[in-house]
VMD Tcl script that draws the C-alpha trace (Angstrom):
set ca {
  {-9.58 -22.93 53.73}
  {-8.13 -19.71 55.54}
  {-11.51 -17.90 55.21}
  {-13.30 -20.85 56.96}
  {-10.75 -20.97 59.71}
  {-11.11 -17.12 60.36}
  {-14.86 -17.54 60.49}
  {-14.72 -20.39 62.94}
  {-12.39 -18.38 65.13}
  {-14.71 -15.45 64.87}
  {-17.59 -17.50 66.00}
  {-15.63 -18.85 68.96}
  {-14.55 -15.50 70.01}
  {-18.09 -13.93 70.03}
  {-18.74 -15.54 73.29}
  {-16.01 -13.61 75.06}
  {-15.27 -10.01 76.01}
  {-11.71 -9.14 75.33}
  {-9.36 -6.30 74.52}
  {-6.88 -6.51 71.54}
  {-3.55 -5.14 72.49}
  {-0.40 -4.82 70.25}
  {2.78 -6.62 71.23}
  {5.93 -6.60 69.15}
  {7.08 -9.85 67.67}
  {10.14 -9.86 69.88}
  {8.18 -10.01 72.97}
  {6.26 -13.01 71.73}
  {7.26 -16.47 73.01}
  {6.42 -19.95 71.78}
  {3.34 -20.92 73.67}
  {2.78 -24.35 75.08}
  {-0.41 -25.89 76.38}
  {0.58 -25.62 80.06}
  {1.39 -21.81 79.90}
  {-2.17 -21.17 78.60}
  {-3.90 -23.07 81.41}
  {-5.69 -20.83 83.81}
  {-4.05 -20.80 87.25}
  {-7.13 -19.35 89.00}
  {-10.07 -17.09 88.56}
  {-9.63 -14.52 85.80}
  {-12.11 -11.61 85.91}
  {-11.21 -10.58 82.47}
  {-11.62 -14.01 80.90}
  {-14.83 -14.81 82.87}
  {-16.57 -11.51 82.25}
  {-18.45 -12.93 79.23}
  {-21.60 -15.06 79.21}
  {-20.83 -18.47 80.82}
  {-21.25 -21.44 78.38}
  {-20.85 -25.05 78.88}
  {-18.89 -27.10 76.36}
  {-21.15 -30.12 75.57}
  {-19.51 -33.52 74.96}
  {-20.25 -35.27 71.73}
  {-22.43 -37.96 73.38}
  {-24.91 -35.26 74.70}
  {-24.98 -33.05 71.80}
  {-28.03 -34.72 70.03}
  {-30.02 -34.31 73.45}
  {-29.09 -30.71 73.71}
  {-30.22 -30.17 70.04}
  {-33.57 -31.60 70.72}
  {-34.08 -29.40 73.75}
  {-33.08 -26.23 71.70}
  {-35.53 -27.26 69.02}
  {-38.28 -28.34 71.31}
  {-40.43 -25.26 70.53}
  {-39.58 -25.56 66.86}
  {-37.96 -22.14 66.89}
  {-36.26 -21.11 63.63}
  {-32.69 -21.11 62.74}
  {-31.86 -17.67 64.14}
  {-33.49 -18.15 67.45}
  {-31.89 -21.47 68.05}
  {-28.47 -19.95 67.53}
  {-29.20 -17.09 69.79}
  {-30.33 -19.50 72.66}
  {-27.38 -21.78 72.21}
  {-24.84 -18.87 72.42}
  {-26.07 -18.08 75.91}
  {-25.91 -21.53 77.42}
  {-23.79 -24.11 75.55}
  {-21.22 -24.53 72.86}
  {-19.29 -27.27 70.83}
  {-17.12 -26.76 67.76}
  {-19.97 -27.61 65.09}
  {-23.01 -26.36 66.91}
  {-23.97 -23.88 64.14}
  {-23.81 -26.60 61.43}
  {-25.73 -29.09 63.62}
  {-28.48 -26.52 64.34}
  {-28.83 -25.73 60.62}
  {-29.08 -29.46 59.89}
  {-31.60 -30.02 62.77}
  {-33.92 -27.28 61.35}
  {-33.71 -28.40 57.82}
  {-34.58 -31.99 58.63}
  {-37.63 -31.08 60.76}
  {-40.79 -31.87 58.74}
  {-43.07 -29.56 60.97}
  {-40.66 -26.59 60.42}
  {-40.54 -27.21 56.59}
  {-44.30 -27.66 56.12}
  {-45.07 -24.41 58.05}
  {-42.08 -22.36 56.78}
  {-42.87 -18.95 55.34}
  {-41.84 -18.06 51.80}
  {-38.16 -18.01 51.34}
  {-36.42 -14.91 49.95}
  {-36.14 -15.29 46.29}
  {-32.98 -14.61 44.42}
  {-33.23 -13.22 40.83}
  {-30.83 -12.96 37.92}
  {-31.01 -10.15 35.50}
  {-31.53 -10.91 31.82}
  {-28.28 -10.75 29.78}
  {-27.45 -7.20 28.66}
  {-28.21 -6.69 24.98}
  {-25.72 -5.02 22.60}
  {-28.30 -3.56 20.33}
  {-31.78 -2.01 20.61}
  {-34.81 -4.05 19.59}
  {-32.69 -7.26 20.21}
  {-34.73 -8.57 23.23}
  {-38.30 -7.53 23.82}
  {-40.88 -8.36 26.62}
  {-44.52 -8.71 25.91}
  {-47.52 -9.15 28.30}
  {-51.25 -8.50 28.61}
  {-52.72 -5.79 30.84}
  {-56.31 -5.91 31.83}
  {-59.13 -6.06 31.86}
  {-58.33 -2.27 32.29}
  {-60.88 0.31 31.37}
  {-63.01 -2.62 30.28}
  {-60.49 -3.59 27.59}
  {-57.42 -5.64 27.14}
  {-54.07 -4.14 26.19}
  {-50.96 -5.71 24.64}
  {-47.76 -4.30 26.18}
  {-44.50 -4.56 24.19}
  {-41.27 -3.06 25.56}
  {-37.72 -3.08 24.34}
  {-35.25 -4.40 26.84}
  {-32.36 -1.97 26.08}
  {-34.20 1.27 25.35}
  {-37.33 0.74 27.33}
  {-39.36 2.04 24.32}
  {-43.01 0.86 24.82}
  {-45.79 -0.03 22.47}
  {-49.45 -0.36 23.70}
  {-52.03 -1.91 21.50}
  {-55.70 -2.14 22.42}
  {-56.95 -5.75 21.88}
  {-60.53 -6.63 21.03}
  {-59.40 -10.26 21.53}
  {-56.46 -11.95 23.17}
  {-56.31 -14.99 20.86}
  {-53.04 -16.12 19.26}
  {-54.35 -14.78 15.80}
  {-55.01 -11.34 17.26}
  {-51.87 -11.23 19.13}
  {-49.80 -12.20 16.03}
  {-51.60 -9.60 14.06}
  {-50.69 -6.79 16.55}
  {-47.10 -7.99 16.69}
  {-46.84 -7.84 12.88}
  {-47.84 -4.31 12.87}
  {-45.18 -3.45 15.34}
  {-42.62 -5.48 13.59}
  {-43.36 -3.77 10.33}
  {-42.06 -0.55 11.99}
  {-39.16 -1.62 14.03}
  {-38.11 -4.91 12.46}
  {-37.91 -8.48 13.86}
  {-36.24 -9.05 17.32}
  {-34.01 -11.78 18.07}
  {-35.54 -12.85 21.34}
  {-39.21 -12.50 22.62}
  {-39.98 -13.12 26.31}
  {-43.52 -13.76 27.46}
  {-45.37 -15.55 30.24}
  {-47.04 -19.06 29.78}
  {-50.45 -17.71 28.63}
  {-52.31 -19.95 26.18}
  {-52.03 -17.36 23.32}
  {-48.09 -17.49 23.80}
  {-47.78 -21.15 24.09}
  {-50.11 -22.24 21.30}
  {-48.83 -24.02 18.17}
  {-49.86 -21.02 16.05}
  {-47.67 -18.60 18.02}
  {-44.79 -21.03 18.08}
  {-44.94 -21.40 14.41}
  {-45.03 -17.52 13.95}
  {-41.83 -17.30 15.95}
  {-40.04 -20.03 14.08}
  {-41.04 -18.57 10.72}
  {-39.65 -15.37 11.68}
  {-36.35 -16.59 13.38}
  {-37.54 -15.30 16.72}
  {-36.33 -17.11 19.83}
  {-39.36 -17.49 22.10}
  {-38.56 -17.59 25.89}
  {-41.25 -18.10 28.54}
  {-40.95 -17.24 32.21}
  {-41.29 -19.78 35.00}
  {-44.85 -20.72 35.97}
  {-46.33 -18.64 38.75}
  {-43.24 -16.41 38.59}
  {-44.27 -13.22 36.77}
  {-41.14 -11.54 38.23}
  {-39.18 -13.39 35.60}
  {-40.83 -11.16 32.90}
  {-40.14 -8.01 35.08}
  {-39.77 -5.56 32.33}
  {-43.31 -6.15 30.91}
  {-44.75 -6.44 34.37}
  {-43.21 -3.10 35.41}
  {-44.42 -1.47 32.11}
  {-47.97 -2.84 32.78}
  {-48.06 -1.18 36.23}
  {-46.55 2.09 34.83}
  {-49.20 2.15 32.03}
  {-52.12 1.54 34.38}
  {-50.95 4.20 36.97}
  {-50.29 6.85 34.28}
  {-53.53 6.27 32.37}
  {-55.65 6.56 35.52}
  {-54.11 9.93 36.25}
  {-54.29 11.23 32.58}
  {-58.00 10.16 32.34}
  {-58.82 12.68 35.07}
  {-57.94 15.39 32.69}
  {-58.77 13.69 29.32}
  {-61.94 11.68 29.44}
  {-61.10 9.79 26.21}
  {-58.95 6.77 26.69}
  {-57.52 6.94 23.17}
  {-56.27 10.56 23.64}
  {-54.94 9.53 27.08}
  {-52.98 6.61 25.45}
  {-51.33 8.96 22.98}
  {-50.37 11.31 25.77}
  {-48.89 8.62 27.75}
  {-46.89 7.09 24.82}
  {-45.59 10.49 23.65}
  {-44.44 11.68 27.08}
  {-42.90 8.32 28.22}
  {-41.05 7.85 24.97}
  {-39.53 11.37 25.09}
  {-38.77 11.53 28.78}
  {-35.07 10.91 29.59}
  {-34.05 8.27 32.12}
  {-31.31 8.17 34.66}
  {-28.70 8.25 31.73}
  {-30.15 11.43 30.41}
  {-31.24 9.78 27.17}
  {-34.90 9.25 26.33}
  {-36.26 5.88 24.91}
  {-36.84 7.41 21.58}
  {-33.20 8.49 21.34}
  {-31.92 5.04 22.18}
  {-34.27 3.26 19.71}
  {-34.50 5.76 16.86}
  {-31.29 7.83 17.33}
  {-33.24 11.07 17.59}
  {-35.39 12.92 20.09}
  {-39.08 13.24 19.33}
  {-40.34 16.78 18.77}
  {-42.80 17.72 21.37}
  {-44.61 20.88 22.62}
  {-41.81 21.42 25.19}
  {-39.10 21.20 22.65}
  {-40.63 24.06 20.79}
  {-39.60 26.42 23.69}
  {-35.91 25.93 22.79}
  {-35.04 28.41 19.93}
  {-33.74 26.62 16.89}
  {-30.26 27.48 15.49}
  {-30.50 30.07 12.77}
  {-29.78 28.71 9.43}
  {-27.79 30.57 6.83}
  {-30.08 32.24 4.23}
  {-29.47 30.47 0.96}
  {-30.10 32.76 -2.11}
  {-31.77 30.86 -4.92}
  {-32.44 32.01 -8.50}
  {-36.04 32.18 -9.63}
  {-37.36 32.19 -13.15}
  {-39.77 35.00 -12.60}
  {-39.04 38.36 -10.90}
  {-41.45 40.62 -8.87}
  {-43.55 42.72 -11.08}
  {-43.16 40.70 -14.20}
  {-46.39 40.01 -16.25}
  {-47.07 36.53 -16.69}
  {-50.02 34.16 -17.69}
  {-51.43 31.83 -15.03}
  {-53.11 28.55 -15.68}
  {-56.49 28.48 -14.12}
  {-59.00 25.52 -14.02}
  {-62.37 27.04 -12.89}
  {-63.05 29.06 -15.93}
  {-63.30 28.46 -19.74}
  {-60.05 30.51 -20.43}
  {-57.11 28.29 -19.66}
  {-54.63 31.21 -19.27}
  {-55.32 34.50 -17.53}
  {-53.06 37.56 -17.38}
  {-51.35 38.29 -14.02}
  {-48.39 39.93 -12.35}
  {-45.89 38.33 -9.99}
  {-46.60 39.86 -6.55}
  {-44.22 37.87 -4.36}
  {-41.66 35.01 -4.50}
  {-42.51 32.19 -2.07}
  {-39.93 29.68 -3.10}
  {-37.94 28.31 -5.97}
  {-41.02 27.46 -7.96}
  {-43.92 29.09 -5.93}
  {-45.13 32.60 -6.46}
  {-47.87 34.76 -5.20}
  {-49.52 36.36 -8.38}
  {-52.18 39.10 -8.78}
  {-54.80 38.78 -11.64}
  {-56.84 41.82 -11.95}
  {-58.43 42.05 -8.27}
  {-57.65 38.42 -7.26}
  {-54.48 37.28 -5.45}
  {-53.45 33.73 -5.31}
  {-50.48 31.25 -5.32}
  {-49.25 29.52 -8.49}
  {-46.40 27.08 -9.28}
  {-44.00 27.84 -12.05}
  {-45.37 24.93 -14.02}
  {-48.73 26.75 -14.02}
  {-47.17 30.11 -15.09}
  {-45.89 31.40 -18.41}
  {-44.35 34.75 -19.27}
  {-46.07 37.38 -21.44}
  {-46.07 36.51 -25.14}
  {-43.34 39.17 -25.79}
  {-40.92 37.36 -23.41}
  {-41.58 33.67 -24.37}
  {-38.21 33.18 -25.99}
  {-36.28 34.38 -22.84}
  {-38.29 32.75 -20.20}
  {-39.12 29.15 -18.93}
  {-40.59 26.37 -21.00}
  {-42.65 24.41 -18.51}
  {-44.61 21.30 -19.19}
  {-47.90 23.28 -19.13}
  {-46.56 25.97 -21.45}
  {-45.33 23.32 -23.88}
  {-48.54 21.37 -23.80}
  {-50.53 24.61 -24.27}
  {-48.29 25.63 -27.27}
  {-48.80 22.22 -28.92}
  {-52.53 22.42 -28.41}
  {-52.75 25.91 -29.92}
  {-50.64 24.91 -32.88}
  {-52.66 21.74 -33.63}
  {-55.97 23.76 -33.32}
  {-54.70 26.67 -35.61}
  {-53.29 24.25 -38.21}
  {-56.50 22.32 -38.57}
  {-58.85 25.39 -38.30}
  {-57.25 28.74 -39.27}
  {-60.51 30.64 -38.32}
  {-59.92 29.58 -34.63}
  {-56.38 31.17 -34.43}
  {-56.14 33.13 -31.20}
  {-53.86 36.11 -30.99}
  {-51.52 36.09 -27.90}
  {-52.72 39.45 -26.87}
  {-56.45 38.65 -27.24}
  {-56.97 38.36 -23.56}
  {-59.86 39.32 -21.34}
  {-58.01 42.39 -20.01}
  {-57.25 43.61 -23.61}
  {-60.83 43.01 -24.64}
  {-62.14 45.21 -21.76}
  {-59.71 47.94 -22.44}
  {-60.73 48.03 -26.14}
  {-64.46 48.18 -25.23}
  {-65.30 44.98 -27.26}
  {-67.48 42.59 -25.54}
  {-65.96 39.20 -24.56}
  {-66.42 36.49 -27.18}
  {-68.07 33.34 -26.00}
  {-66.69 30.11 -27.33}
  {-69.01 27.15 -28.01}
  {-68.12 23.52 -28.35}
  {-67.98 22.31 -32.03}
  {-68.42 18.72 -31.12}
  {-71.34 17.03 -32.90}
  {-74.18 16.63 -30.58}
  {-75.89 13.21 -30.31}
  {-79.51 12.80 -30.83}
  {-81.62 11.89 -27.89}
  {-82.71 8.35 -28.14}
  {-86.18 7.52 -26.81}
  {-86.89 3.98 -25.54}
  {-90.49 2.60 -25.16}
  {-91.66 2.07 -21.68}
}
mol new
graphics top color blue
foreach p $ca { graphics top sphere $p radius 0.5 }
foreach p [lrange $ca 0 end-1] q [lrange $ca 1 end] { graphics top cylinder $p $q radius 0.2 }
display resetview
């Protein structure tokens, strides 16, 4: 009530030019009506614009004159403040304009008021979706998270409900099911098939008001950003698929006003990009590990391209816990510890890998069944060349099948 009274006094005093002077309370006296009546011309009081106080009986006639040209609310008030006044003139002018059919039919679009979507507590709780296109002769499905602003862009060969559901399923398989999904009133979103998909996945589907795309502002904004960015990138990258990857990579890893990128908000970590490689990584403490083979140690290496299963070699370098660089005669290659075994003199002190165990079992079974095929552990290709004996060729002892001829 006090605020309305002050506003009313402020409107009344707007028609006067006055100077506010301070006077102590003791010098104030109780005012009566006769002491406030003017006794003659007052230059200070009459210096403002002269206005006539209109009696109640003539107020409707004055309102019709003020609204004769069908001026708007603001212009009518400006004209009235120069010529006339009564206590409720502003309210009466507002009612007159609002009841005029001609003014309402020809009124311009009123300023719209919007309310932000409720702030979500978690990422991927509320998502906005929309279609962009035709753009680059194709349709695109835009999906953006309300909290992290993390986008997904899917090229669509069709915009049917079935194709839309399939695209959303691929996204939900990565990020999980959202709680709320916001879309416009497109037929693919309002179909029974899409509504059933949302109900089966416990997703609350909310549609924006008809002819009000601003209600789905997050998706609309992402559509505009996507189109603008892709047009620029296509000037340097002619292929749209490469341009799309560049857009998604840079947008997801670019920090916003809070200094945190959408990738960090949604996934809890920053994506590794070309720019991030410029920052030197923190040096890690060198952890020493124990290997089963030492450099220079003679070993046998399992090979798969020749008839001999094992060839003699020497450990040349240690690449990891179970990876070594070995040298066999003039060839150098990598081998895992499961494909290495020590020299026959050190078998008892070295590793027993699965390949070594399998080889030992195979040789034992072959020698027990056929003593003439017993192979000496030192009978390698290197020893045969050193002794001058030609290498022995091994032939398969499997029985050969006779060739069967069939009549034509």
